[in-house]
C-alpha positions in Angstrom: 16.6 -27.5 -1.0 16.6 -23.4 -0.7 12.1 -23.1 -1.5 13.1 -20.6 -4.5 14.9 -23.6 -5.8 11.8 -25.5 -5.9 9.8 -22.8 -6.7 12.5 -22.7 -10.0 12.3 -26.0 -11.0 8.7 -26.8 -10.6 8.3 -23.5 -13.2 11.1 -24.6 -15.7 9.0 -28.2 -15.5 5.5 -26.1 -16.1 7.5 -24.6 -19.3 8.8 -27.3 -20.6 6.3 -27.8 -23.1 7.3 -25.1 -24.8 10.9 -26.8 -25.7 11.0 -27.4 -29.4 7.7 -25.5 -30.5 9.1 -24.2 -33.1 9.5 -26.9 -34.6 6.4 -28.2 -34.8 3.6 -27.0 -36.6 1.7 -24.1 -35.5 -1.3 -26.3 -34.8 -0.2 -28.0 -32.2 1.1 -24.5 -30.5 -2.4 -24.0 -29.1 -2.0 -27.5 -27.1 1.3 -26.6 -26.1 0.3 -22.9 -24.8 -2.6 -24.9 -23.0 -0.6 -26.7 -21.0 1.7 -24.7 -20.1 -1.4 -21.9 -18.7 -3.2 -24.9 -17.0 1.0 -25.3 -15.2 1.3 -21.8 -13.7 -2.6 -21.8 -12.8 -1.8 -25.1 -11.0 0.9 -23.1 -9.8 -0.2 -20.2 -8.3 -3.1 -21.7 -7.0 -1.0 -24.0 -5.0 1.0 -21.3 -3.6 -2.5 -19.5 -2.7 -3.2 -22.3 -0.2 -0.1 -22.6 0.9 0.4 -19.2 1.9 -2.7 -19.1 3.0 -4.4 -17.2 1.2 -8.0 -16.7 0.6 -8.6 -17.8 4.1 
């Protein structure tokens, strides 16, 4: 599988908590946004490590 397709799948899975957000009470939104933020941050950290950034 091409690297870009893997990254797209990973990003899609990180964004999954946003599906159905409109149907949830607003007090549950923060937890969903935090989960997405944490997932995207982990992806960026992983990418930086894989690319050798910070060495």
